[in-house]
N, CA, C and O atoms as a Tinker XYZ file with bonds, in Angstrom:
   472  protein
     1  N     73.624000   25.999000   99.183000    73     2
     2  CA    74.663000   25.240000   99.873000    64     1     3
     3  C     76.033000   25.727000   99.434000    63     2     4     5
     4  O     76.219000   26.187000   98.307000    81     3
     5  N     76.959000   25.618000  100.323000    73     3     6
     6  CA    78.325000   26.020000   99.998000    64     5     7
     7  C     79.023000   24.896000   99.233000    63     6     8     9
     8  O     78.529000   23.773000   99.138000    81     7
     9  N     80.172000   25.241000   98.701000    73     7    10
    10  CA    80.949000   24.267000   97.931000    64     9    11
    11  C     81.352000   23.079000   98.799000    63    10    12    13
    12  O     81.323000   21.932000   98.352000    81    11
    13  N     81.723000   23.359000  100.026000    73    11    14
    14  CA    82.153000   22.300000  100.936000    64    13    15
    15  C     81.002000   21.337000  101.242000    63    14    16    17
    16  O     81.211000   20.125000  101.298000    81    15
    17  N     79.808000   21.857000  101.438000    73    15    18
    18  CA    78.643000   21.009000  101.704000    64    17    19
    19  C     78.297000   20.164000  100.487000    63    18    20    21
    20  O     77.922000   18.999000  100.614000    81    19
    21  N     78.426000   20.764000   99.301000    73    19    22
    22  CA    78.149000   20.012000   98.081000    64    21    23
    23  C     79.163000   18.884000   97.885000    63    22    24    25
    24  O     78.808000   17.796000   97.430000    81    23
    25  N     80.409000   19.145000   98.226000    73    23    26
    26  CA    81.424000   18.092000   98.107000    64    25    27
    27  C     81.151000   16.948000   99.079000    63    26    28    29
    28  O     81.336000   15.780000   98.736000    81    27
    29  N     80.716000   17.280000  100.279000    73    27    30
    30  CA    80.359000   16.234000  101.241000    64    29    31
    31  C     79.139000   15.448000  100.774000    63    30    32    33
    32  O     79.078000   14.228000  100.922000    81    31
    33  N     78.171000   16.162000  100.208000    73    31    34
    34  CA    76.976000   15.503000   99.694000    64    33    35
    35  C     77.329000   14.604000   98.510000    63    34    36    37
    36  O     76.773000   13.515000   98.370000    81    35
    37  N     78.248000   15.056000   97.663000    73    35    38
    38  CA    78.720000   14.244000   96.544000    64    37    39
    39  C     79.421000   12.992000   97.046000    63    38    40    41
    40  O     79.191000   11.902000   96.522000    81    39
    41  N     80.269000   13.133000   98.050000    73    39    42
    42  CA    80.976000   11.973000   98.608000    64    41    43
    43  C     79.993000   10.980000   99.221000    63    42    44    45
    44  O     80.149000    9.770000   99.056000    81    43
    45  N     78.981000   11.483000   99.927000    73    43    46
    46  CA    77.968000   10.598000  100.512000    64    45    47
    47  C     77.192000    9.879000   99.418000    63    46    48    49
    48  O     76.865000    8.701000   99.559000    81    47
    49  N     76.896000   10.579000   98.331000    73    47    50
    50  CA    76.184000    9.966000   97.205000    64    49    51
    51  C     77.029000    8.875000   96.568000    63    50    52    53
    52  O     76.512000    7.816000   96.213000    81    51
    53  N     78.318000    9.122000   96.421000    73    51    54
    54  CA    79.221000    8.104000   95.856000    64    53    55
    55  C     79.257000    6.872000   96.759000    63    54    56    57
    56  O     79.250000    5.745000   96.262000    81    55
    57  N     79.294000    7.070000   98.073000    73    55    58
    58  CA    79.272000    5.930000   98.998000    64    57    59
    59  C     77.967000    5.149000   98.882000    63    58    60    61
    60  O     77.973000    3.919000   98.935000    81    59
    61  N     76.854000    5.853000   98.725000    73    59    62
    62  CA    75.563000    5.174000   98.565000    64    61    63
    63  C     75.546000    4.339000   97.288000    63    62    64    65
    64  O     75.043000    3.215000   97.281000    81    63
    65  N     76.093000    4.887000   96.217000    73    63    66
    66  CA    76.151000    4.143000   94.945000    64    65    67
    67  C     76.996000    2.884000   95.105000    63    66    68    69
    68  O     76.604000    1.807000   94.655000    81    67
    69  N     78.154000    3.018000   95.746000    73    67    70
    70  CA    79.025000    1.856000   95.975000    64    69    71
    71  C     78.332000    0.818000   96.848000    63    70    72    73
    72  O     78.462000   -0.383000   96.609000    81    71
    73  N     77.600000    1.272000   97.856000    73    71    74
    74  CA    76.865000    0.367000   98.746000    64    73    75
    75  C     75.824000   -0.429000   97.975000    63    74    76    77
    76  O     75.719000   -1.643000   98.150000    81    75
    77  N     75.065000    0.233000   97.134000    73    75    78
    78  CA    74.028000   -0.452000   96.365000    64    77    79
    79  C     74.659000   -1.457000   95.411000    63    78    80    81
    80  O     74.159000   -2.572000   95.268000    81    79
    81  N     75.752000   -1.075000   94.758000    73    79    82
    82  CA    76.420000   -2.001000   93.832000    64    81    83
    83  C     76.972000   -3.216000   94.563000    63    82    84    85
    84  O     76.945000   -4.329000   94.039000    81    83
    85  N     77.475000   -2.996000   95.780000    73    83    86
    86  CA    78.054000   -4.106000   96.544000    64    85    87
    87  C     76.967000   -5.064000   97.030000    63    86    88    89
    88  O     77.193000   -6.271000   97.115000    81    87
    89  N     75.794000   -4.529000   97.348000    73    87    90
    90  CA    74.722000   -5.361000   97.900000    64    89    91
    91  C     73.773000   -5.927000   96.844000    63    90    92    93
    92  O     72.797000   -6.591000   97.193000    81    91
    93  N     74.039000   -5.681000   95.569000    73    91    94
    94  CA    73.182000   -6.209000   94.517000    64    93    95
    95  C     73.298000   -7.728000   94.427000    63    94    96    97
    96  O     74.293000   -8.317000   94.849000    81    95
    97  N     72.257000   -8.349000   93.867000    73    95    98
    98  CA    72.232000   -9.797000   93.605000    64    97    99
    99  C     72.472000  -10.626000   94.857000    63    98   100   101
   100  O     73.333000  -11.506000   94.876000    81    99
   101  N     71.708000  -10.340000   95.896000    73    99   102
   102  CA    71.861000  -11.046000   97.168000    64   101   103
   103  C     71.668000  -12.549000   96.987000    63   102   104   105
   104  O     72.460000  -13.344000   97.494000    81   103
   105  N     70.626000  -12.935000   96.272000    73   103   106
   106  CA    70.328000  -14.367000   96.113000    64   105   107
   107  C     71.426000  -15.065000   95.331000    63   106   108   109
   108  O     71.797000  -16.193000   95.655000    81   107
   109  N     71.955000  -14.401000   94.292000    73   107   110
   110  CA    73.009000  -15.041000   93.507000    64   109   111
   111  C     74.318000  -15.140000   94.282000    63   110   112   113
   112  O     75.075000  -16.094000   94.104000    81   111
   113  N     74.586000  -14.159000   95.139000    73   111   114
   114  CA    75.812000  -14.211000   95.937000    64   113   115
   115  C     75.737000  -15.284000   97.019000    63   114   116   117
   116  O     76.755000  -15.870000   97.386000    81   115
   117  N     74.547000  -15.539000   97.524000    73   115   118
   118  CA    74.352000  -16.518000   98.592000    64   117   119
   119  C     73.510000  -17.692000   98.091000    63   118   120   121
   120  O     72.630000  -18.181000   98.799000    81   119
   121  N     73.787000  -18.135000   96.875000    73   119   122
   122  CA    72.955000  -19.144000   96.227000    64   121   123
   123  C     72.882000  -20.447000   97.011000    63   122   124   125
   124  O     71.799000  -21.015000   97.158000    81   123
   125  N     74.009000  -20.930000   97.516000    73   123   126
   126  CA    74.003000  -22.210000   98.238000    64   125   127
   127  C     73.209000  -22.116000   99.533000    63   126   128   129
   128  O     72.514000  -23.061000   99.908000    81   127
   129  N     73.306000  -20.992000  100.210000    73   127   130
   130  CA    72.528000  -20.815000  101.437000    64   129   131
   131  C     71.035000  -20.772000  101.138000    63   130   132   133
   132  O     70.229000  -21.336000  101.878000    81   131
   133  N     70.671000  -20.096000  100.042000    73   131   134
   134  CA    69.264000  -20.007000   99.654000    64   133   135
   135  C     68.729000  -21.386000   99.272000    63   134   136   137
   136  O     67.603000  -21.735000   99.626000    81   135
   137  N     69.528000  -22.165000   98.555000    73   135   138
   138  CA    69.100000  -23.520000   98.150000    64   137   139
   139  C     68.938000  -24.412000   99.375000    63   138   140   141
   140  O     67.941000  -25.126000   99.488000    81   139
   141  N     69.895000  -24.381000  100.285000    73   139   142
   142  CA    69.802000  -25.225000  101.486000    64   141   143
   143  C     68.599000  -24.824000  102.324000    63   142   144   145
   144  O     67.871000  -25.685000  102.818000    81   143
   145  N     68.383000  -23.523000  102.489000    73   143   146
   146  CA    67.217000  -23.047000  103.237000    64   145   147
   147  C     65.925000  -23.494000  102.555000    63   146   148   149
   148  O     64.969000  -23.870000  103.233000    81   147
   149  N     65.886000  -23.458000  101.234000    73   147   150
   150  CA    64.708000  -23.912000  100.492000    64   149   151
   151  C     64.437000  -25.396000  100.683000    63   150   152   153
   152  O     63.285000  -25.807000  100.816000    81   151
   153  N     65.482000  -26.191000  100.698000    73   151   154
   154  CA    65.315000  -27.629000  100.901000    64   153   155
   155  C     64.789000  -27.904000  102.308000    63   154   156   157
   156  O     63.868000  -28.700000  102.491000    81   155
   157  N     65.384000  -27.237000  103.298000    73   155   158
   158  CA    64.924000  -27.425000  104.688000    64   157   159
   159  C     63.470000  -26.981000  104.821000    63   158   160   161
   160  O     62.662000  -27.678000  105.434000    81   159
   161  N     63.134000  -25.825000  104.250000    73   159   162
   162  CA    61.760000  -25.326000  104.312000    64   161   163
   163  C     60.790000  -26.286000  103.628000    63   162   164   165
   164  O     59.706000  -26.551000  104.148000    81   163
   165  N     61.174000  -26.802000  102.480000    73   163   166
   166  CA    60.279000  -27.681000  101.721000    64   165   167
   167  C     59.963000  -28.969000  102.473000    63   166   168   169
   168  O     58.839000  -29.467000  102.400000    81   167
   169  N     60.935000  -29.508000  103.189000    73   167   170
   170  CA    60.684000  -30.744000  103.934000    64   169   171
   171  C     60.028000  -30.489000  105.286000    63   170   172   173
   172  O     59.349000  -31.366000  105.820000    81   171
   173  N     60.225000  -29.298000  105.842000    73   171   174
   174  CA    59.671000  -28.978000  107.160000    64   173   175
   175  C     58.233000  -28.470000  107.094000    63   174   176   177
   176  O     57.415000  -28.821000  107.944000    81   175
   177  N     57.917000  -27.647000  106.095000    73   175   178
   178  CA    56.625000  -26.957000  106.036000    64   177   179
   179  C     55.410000  -27.892000  106.025000    63   178   180   181
   180  O     54.433000  -27.595000  106.713000    81   179
   181  N     55.417000  -28.995000  105.289000    73   179   182
   182  CA    54.213000  -29.846000  105.292000    64   181   183
   183  C     53.892000  -30.468000  106.653000    63   182   184   185
   184  O     52.737000  -30.797000  106.923000    81   183
   185  N     54.893000  -30.629000  107.500000    73   183   186
   186  CA    54.651000  -31.271000  108.797000    64   185   187
   187  C     54.468000  -30.274000  109.928000    63   186   188   189
   188  O     54.176000  -30.673000  111.056000    81   187
   189  N     54.633000  -28.974000  109.651000    73   187   190
   190  CA    54.519000  -27.964000  110.702000    64   189   191
   191  C     53.070000  -27.817000  111.131000    63   190   192   193
   192  O     52.176000  -27.643000  110.302000    81   191
   193  N     52.854000  -27.888000  112.418000    73   191   194
   194  CA    51.515000  -27.627000  112.964000    64   193   195
   195  C     51.682000  -26.608000  114.083000    63   194   196   197
   196  O     52.299000  -26.884000  115.111000    81   195
   197  N     51.131000  -25.454000  113.864000    73   195   198
   198  CA    51.276000  -24.370000  114.836000    64   197   199
   199  C     50.218000  -24.465000  115.910000    63   198   200   201
   200  O     49.459000  -25.431000  115.984000    81   199
   201  N     50.186000  -23.432000  116.745000    73   199   202
   202  CA    49.157000  -23.360000  117.771000    64   201   203
   203  C     48.595000  -21.946000  117.758000    63   202   204   205
   204  O     49.287000  -21.000000  117.383000    81   203
   205  N     47.350000  -21.806000  118.165000    73   203   206
   206  CA    46.729000  -20.488000  118.167000    64   205   207
   207  C     46.923000  -19.809000  119.523000    63   206   208   209
   208  O     47.718000  -20.271000  120.342000    81   207
   209  N     46.215000  -18.739000  119.755000    73   207   210
   210  CA    46.388000  -17.950000  120.976000    64   209   211
   211  C     46.029000  -18.736000  122.239000    63   210   212   213
   212  O     46.569000  -18.466000  123.311000    81   211
   213  N     45.132000  -19.696000  122.116000    73   211   214
   214  CA    44.719000  -20.494000  123.277000    64   213   215
   215  C     45.539000  -21.775000  123.422000    63   214   216   217
   216  O     45.198000  -22.660000  124.207000    81   215
   217  N     46.607000  -21.860000  122.665000    73   215   218
   218  CA    47.538000  -22.999000  122.703000    64   217   219
   219  C     46.875000  -24.307000  122.290000    63   218   220   221
   220  O     47.231000  -25.381000  122.775000    81   219
   221  N     45.925000  -24.200000  121.403000    73   219   222
   222  CA    45.353000  -25.419000  120.836000    64   221   223
   223  C     46.164000  -25.792000  119.607000    63   222   224   225
   224  O     46.560000  -24.926000  118.828000    81   223
   225  N     46.401000  -27.042000  119.445000    73   223   226
   226  CA    47.204000  -27.533000  118.333000    64   225   227
   227  C     46.395000  -27.469000  117.050000    63   226   228   229
   228  O     45.242000  -27.899000  117.005000    81   227
   229  N     47.014000  -26.926000  116.003000    73   227   230
   230  CA    46.379000  -26.893000  114.690000    64   229   231
   231  C     46.895000  -28.068000  113.869000    63   230   232   233
   232  O     47.950000  -28.633000  114.158000    81   231
   233  N     46.142000  -28.419000  112.852000    73   231   234
   234  CA    46.562000  -29.519000  111.985000    64   233   235
   235  C     47.621000  -29.032000  111.007000    63   234   236   237
   236  O     47.608000  -27.876000  110.586000    81   235
   237  N     48.532000  -29.920000  110.652000    73   235   238
   238  CA    49.536000  -29.591000  109.648000    64   237   239
   239  C     48.926000  -29.763000  108.258000    63   238   240   241
   240  O     47.826000  -30.297000  108.114000    81   239
   241  N     49.647000  -29.309000  107.244000    73   239   242
   242  CA    49.178000  -29.478000  105.870000    64   241   243
   243  C     49.027000  -30.956000  105.524000    63   242   244   245
   244  O     48.111000  -31.345000  104.799000    81   243
   245  N     49.919000  -31.757000  106.041000    73   243   246
   246  CA    49.890000  -33.186000  105.762000    64   245   247
   247  C     48.640000  -33.831000  106.363000    63   246   248   249
   248  O     48.029000  -34.700000  105.742000    81   247
   249  N     48.262000  -33.408000  107.570000    73   247   250
   250  CA    47.075000  -33.956000  108.225000    64   249   251
   251  C     45.792000  -33.422000  107.604000    63   250   252   253
   252  O     44.785000  -34.127000  107.559000    81   251
   253  N     45.822000  -32.173000  107.121000    73   251   254
   254  CA    44.634000  -31.534000  106.567000    64   253   255
   255  C     44.273000  -32.017000  105.180000    63   254   256   257
   256  O     43.116000  -32.332000  104.903000    81   255
   257  N     45.258000  -32.073000  104.318000    73   255   258
   258  CA    44.994000  -32.216000  102.894000    64   257   259
   259  C     44.865000  -33.629000  102.381000    63   258   260   261
   260  O     45.051000  -34.615000  103.094000    81   259
   261  N     44.539000  -33.672000  101.110000    73   259   262
   262  CA    44.418000  -34.939000  100.415000    64   261   263
   263  C     45.707000  -35.318000   99.697000    63   262   264   265
   264  O     45.751000  -36.322000   98.985000    81   263
   265  N     46.741000  -34.530000   99.879000    73   263   266
   266  CA    48.003000  -34.772000   99.187000    64   265   267
   267  C     48.950000  -35.587000  100.056000    63   266   268   269
   268  O     48.899000  -35.529000  101.284000    81   267
   269  N     49.817000  -36.347000   99.393000    73   267   270
   270  CA    50.825000  -37.084000  100.154000    64   269   271
   271  C     52.027000  -36.177000  100.438000    63   270   272   273
   272  O     52.084000  -35.047000   99.953000    81   271
   273  N     52.960000  -36.665000  101.204000    73   271   274
   274  CA    54.084000  -35.863000  101.693000    64   273   275
   275  C     54.948000  -35.337000  100.551000    63   274   276   277
   276  O     55.321000  -34.164000  100.549000    81   275
   277  N     55.268000  -36.189000   99.584000    73   275   278
   278  CA    56.139000  -35.791000   98.476000    64   277   279
   279  C     55.497000  -34.674000   97.658000    63   278   280   281
   280  O     56.184000  -33.738000   97.249000    81   279
   281  N     54.205000  -34.760000   97.417000    73   279   282
   282  CA    53.510000  -33.714000   96.668000    64   281   283
   283  C     53.560000  -32.388000   97.425000    63   282   284   285
   284  O     53.779000  -31.336000   96.825000    81   283
   285  N     53.358000  -32.438000   98.728000    73   283   286
   286  CA    53.419000  -31.223000   99.524000    64   285   287
   287  C     54.830000  -30.642000   99.563000    63   286   288   289
   288  O     54.987000  -29.421000   99.573000    81   287
   289  N     55.853000  -31.484000   99.585000    73   287   290
   290  CA    57.238000  -31.013000   99.537000    64   289   291
   291  C     57.482000  -30.286000   98.220000    63   290   292   293
   292  O     58.100000  -29.221000   98.205000    81   291
   293  N     57.004000  -30.848000   97.121000    73   291   294
   294  CA    57.184000  -30.211000   95.811000    64   293   295
   295  C     56.432000  -28.879000   95.750000    63   294   296   297
   296  O     56.959000  -27.898000   95.225000    81   295
   297  N     55.233000  -28.836000   96.269000    73   295   298
   298  CA    54.454000  -27.594000   96.279000    64   297   299
   299  C     55.165000  -26.524000   97.117000    63   298   300   301
   300  O     55.277000  -25.375000   96.693000    81   299
   301  N     55.638000  -26.901000   98.294000    73   299   302
   302  CA    56.354000  -25.938000   99.155000    64   301   303
   303  C     57.630000  -25.460000   98.472000    63   302   304   305
   304  O     57.979000  -24.283000   98.568000    81   303
   305  N     58.327000  -26.356000   97.787000    73   303   306
   306  CA    59.532000  -25.970000   97.050000    64   305   307
   307  C     59.222000  -24.992000   95.931000    63   306   308   309
   308  O     59.973000  -24.041000   95.709000    81   307
   309  N     58.123000  -25.218000   95.228000    73   307   310
   310  CA    57.724000  -24.295000   94.166000    64   309   311
   311  C     57.330000  -22.932000   94.721000    63   310   312   313
   312  O     57.683000  -21.901000   94.148000    81   311
   313  N     56.610000  -22.923000   95.820000    73   311   314
   314  CA    56.224000  -21.650000   96.448000    64   313   315
   315  C     57.470000  -20.890000   96.897000    63   314   316   317
   316  O     57.563000  -19.680000   96.693000    81   315
   317  N     58.418000  -21.583000   97.499000    73   315   318
   318  CA    59.671000  -20.964000   97.938000    64   317   319
   319  C     60.430000  -20.395000   96.740000    63   318   320   321
   320  O     60.955000  -19.284000   96.808000    81   319
   321  N     60.488000  -21.149000   95.650000    73   319   322
   322  CA    61.182000  -20.700000   94.449000    64   321   323
   323  C     60.523000  -19.458000   93.867000    63   322   324   325
   324  O     61.208000  -18.523000   93.452000    81   323
   325  N     59.201000  -19.447000   93.837000    73   323   326
   326  CA    58.476000  -18.285000   93.311000    64   325   327
   327  C     58.759000  -17.051000   94.153000    63   326   328   329
   328  O     58.992000  -15.972000   93.609000    81   327
   329  N     58.741000  -17.196000   95.478000    73   327   330
   330  CA    59.043000  -16.054000   96.342000    64   329   331
   331  C     60.480000  -15.572000   96.161000    63   330   332   333
   332  O     60.736000  -14.368000   96.187000    81   331
   333  N     61.421000  -16.500000   95.977000    73   331   334
   334  CA    62.813000  -16.100000   95.748000    64   333   335
   335  C     62.954000  -15.346000   94.424000    63   334   336   337
   336  O     63.670000  -14.348000   94.349000    81   335
   337  N     62.274000  -15.823000   93.384000    73   335   338
   338  CA    62.324000  -15.130000   92.098000    64   337   339
   339  C     61.697000  -13.748000   92.183000    63   338   340   341
   340  O     62.233000  -12.787000   91.632000    81   339
   341  N     60.561000  -13.641000   92.872000    73   339   342
   342  CA    59.926000  -12.335000   93.053000    64   341   343
   343  C     60.846000  -11.381000   93.808000    63   342   344   345
   344  O     60.978000  -10.214000   93.439000    81   343
   345  N     61.479000  -11.880000   94.865000    73   343   346
   346  CA    62.415000  -11.053000   95.635000    64   345   347
   347  C     63.579000  -10.602000   94.765000    63   346   348   349
   348  O     63.977000   -9.438000   94.809000    81   347
   349  N     64.126000  -11.525000   93.971000    73   347   350
   350  CA    65.290000  -11.221000   93.135000    64   349   351
   351  C     64.965000  -10.121000   92.120000    63   350   352   353
   352  O     65.692000   -9.134000   92.017000    81   351
   353  N     63.870000  -10.295000   91.372000    73   351   354
   354  CA    63.549000   -9.318000   90.335000    64   353   355
   355  C     63.073000   -7.998000   90.928000    63   354   356   357
   356  O     63.346000   -6.940000   90.361000    81   355
   357  N     62.374000   -8.038000   92.046000    73   355   358
   358  CA    61.930000   -6.813000   92.698000    64   357   359
   359  C     63.122000   -6.023000   93.228000    63   358   360   361
   360  O     63.189000   -4.808000   93.039000    81   359
   361  N     64.055000   -6.691000   93.885000    73   359   362
   362  CA    65.218000   -5.983000   94.412000    64   361   363
   363  C     66.096000   -5.458000   93.275000    63   362   364   365
   364  O     66.686000   -4.383000   93.387000    81   363
   365  N     66.180000   -6.212000   92.191000    73   363   366
   366  CA    66.957000   -5.752000   91.042000    64   365   367
   367  C     66.341000   -4.482000   90.452000    63   366   368   369
   368  O     67.059000   -3.539000   90.118000    81   367
   369  N     65.021000   -4.458000   90.325000    73   367   370
   370  CA    64.318000   -3.282000   89.798000    64   369   371
   371  C     64.510000   -2.086000   90.730000    63   370   372   373
   372  O     64.812000   -0.984000   90.272000    81   371
   373  N     64.338000   -2.297000   92.026000    73   371   374
   374  CA    64.475000   -1.195000   92.980000    64   373   375
   375  C     65.907000   -0.670000   93.038000    63   374   376   377
   376  O     66.119000    0.538000   93.140000    81   375
   377  N     66.885000   -1.565000   92.975000    73   375   378
   378  CA    68.280000   -1.132000   92.990000    64   377   379
   379  C     68.617000   -0.310000   91.750000    63   378   380   381
   380  O     69.309000    0.704000   91.846000    81   379
   381  N     68.131000   -0.744000   90.585000    73   379   382
   382  CA    68.379000    0.012000   89.362000    64   381   383
   383  C     67.718000    1.386000   89.425000    63   382   384   385
   384  O     68.281000    2.375000   88.957000    81   383
   385  N     66.533000    1.439000   90.000000    73   383   386
   386  CA    65.825000    2.714000   90.151000    64   385   387
   387  C     66.612000    3.652000   91.074000    63   386   388   389
   388  O     66.771000    4.834000   90.770000    81   387
   389  N     67.100000    3.126000   92.196000    73   387   390
   390  CA    67.905000    3.931000   93.120000    64   389   391
   391  C     69.206000    4.388000   92.469000    63   390   392   393
   392  O     69.630000    5.530000   92.647000    81   391
   393  N     69.840000    3.487000   91.710000    73   391   394
   394  CA    71.098000    3.842000   91.051000    64   393   395
   395  C     70.908000    4.955000   90.032000    63   394   396   397
   396  O     71.728000    5.869000   89.956000    81   395
   397  N     69.834000    4.891000   89.247000    73   395   398
   398  CA    69.562000    5.953000   88.280000    64   397   399
   399  C     69.380000    7.293000   88.992000    63   398   400   401
   400  O     69.916000    8.314000   88.563000    81   399
   401  N     68.620000    7.273000   90.080000    73   399   402
   402  CA    68.360000    8.492000   90.839000    64   401   403
   403  C     69.656000    9.049000   91.436000    63   402   404   405
   404  O     69.916000   10.250000   91.361000    81   403
   405  N     70.463000    8.169000   92.029000    73   403   406
   406  CA    71.717000    8.614000   92.640000    64   405   407
   407  C     72.724000    9.074000   91.595000    63   406   408   409
   408  O     73.479000   10.015000   91.843000    81   407
   409  N     72.751000    8.430000   90.431000    73   407   410
   410  CA    73.680000    8.851000   89.379000    64   409   411
   411  C     73.305000   10.223000   88.830000    63   410   412   413
   412  O     74.189000   11.025000   88.528000    81   411
   413  N     72.015000   10.506000   88.694000    73   411   414
   414  CA    71.618000   11.847000   88.253000    64   413   415
   415  C     71.969000   12.884000   89.320000    63   414   416   417
   416  O     72.423000   13.980000   88.993000    81   415
   417  N     71.763000   12.547000   90.583000    73   415   418
   418  CA    72.135000   13.459000   91.673000    64   417   419
   419  C     73.638000   13.705000   91.674000    63   418   420   421
   420  O     74.090000   14.831000   91.879000    81   419
   421  N     74.403000   12.651000   91.446000    73   419   422
   422  CA    75.862000   12.766000   91.393000    64   421   423
   423  C     76.286000   13.696000   90.263000    63   422   424   425
   424  O     77.144000   14.560000   90.446000    81   423
   425  N     75.678000   13.514000   89.094000    73   423   426
   426  CA    76.022000   14.368000   87.954000    64   425   427
   427  C     75.656000   15.829000   88.233000    63   426   428   429
   428  O     76.418000   16.734000   87.894000    81   427
   429  N     74.501000   16.060000   88.846000    73   427   430
   430  CA    74.096000   17.426000   89.185000    64   429   431
   431  C     75.066000   18.065000   90.173000    63   430   432   433
   432  O     75.454000   19.223000   90.017000    81   431
   433  N     75.451000   17.303000   91.186000    73   431   434
   434  CA    76.387000   17.839000   92.183000    64   433   435
   435  C     77.749000   18.131000   91.564000    63   434   436   437
   436  O     78.376000   19.140000   91.887000    81   435
   437  N     78.209000   17.243000   90.670000    73   435   438
   438  CA    79.494000   17.483000   90.006000    64   437   439
   439  C     79.440000   18.744000   89.157000    63   438   440   441
   440  O     80.394000   19.522000   89.133000    81   439
   441  N     78.324000   18.950000   88.458000    73   439   442
   442  CA    78.178000   20.167000   87.650000    64   441   443
   443  C     78.164000   21.413000   88.519000    63   442   444   445
   444  O     78.782000   22.418000   88.169000    81   443
   445  N     77.461000   21.358000   89.657000    73   443   446
   446  CA    77.390000   22.504000   90.551000    64   445   447
   447  C     78.762000   22.823000   91.161000    63   446   448   449
   448  O     79.114000   23.988000   91.347000    81   447
   449  N     79.524000   21.777000   91.468000    73   447   450
   450  CA    80.870000   21.994000   92.012000    64   449   451
   451  C     81.776000   22.608000   90.943000    63   450   452   453
   452  O     82.604000   23.464000   91.253000    81   451
   453  N     81.625000   22.176000   89.686000    73   451   454
   454  CA    82.415000   22.754000   88.585000    64   453   455
   455  C     82.068000   24.230000   88.418000    63   454   456   457
   456  O     82.941000   25.047000   88.126000    81   455
   457  N     80.794000   24.571000   88.604000    73   455   458
   458  CA    80.401000   25.977000   88.487000    64   457   459
   459  C     81.038000   26.817000   89.580000    63   458   460   461
   460  O     81.413000   27.965000   89.338000    81   459
   461  N     81.164000   26.268000   90.764000    73   459   462
   462  CA    81.837000   26.993000   91.858000    64   461   463
   463  C     83.305000   27.213000   91.529000    63   462   464   465
   464  O     83.866000   28.262000   91.846000    81   463
   465  N     83.935000   26.217000   90.888000    73   463   466
   466  CA    85.354000   26.315000   90.579000    64   465   467
   467  C     85.630000   27.325000   89.470000    63   466   468   469
   468  O     86.707000   27.921000   89.433000    81   467
   469  N     84.665000   27.524000   88.560000    73   467   470
   470  CA    84.927000   28.454000   87.454000    64   469   471
   471  C     84.523000   29.864000   87.753000    63   470   472
   472  O     84.688000   30.745000   86.910000    81   471
């Protein structure tokens, strides 16, 4: 690659790094929205009864189970919380992995550009 192409590739890599840093910690940045969505989901999920392909009504969790409504709300809230925690730590791990890879690429490109200059 020519020096000009390497400089463009370096600039694109820097933009990717900035993008990842800006988009990190989605759940923490939108904490109130995540909490409100969790509350709505927790109260809605036990009463939801879907339908299958033949449009027959299925039973809701409340109609099916031996649990009362409050217990099902707590269970749905815990499931939602677990999924949010899994998403948070998984995205944090993946972002750190991408950042390490992009930072090494950035350092390599900077070294190659310095070699062209000397």
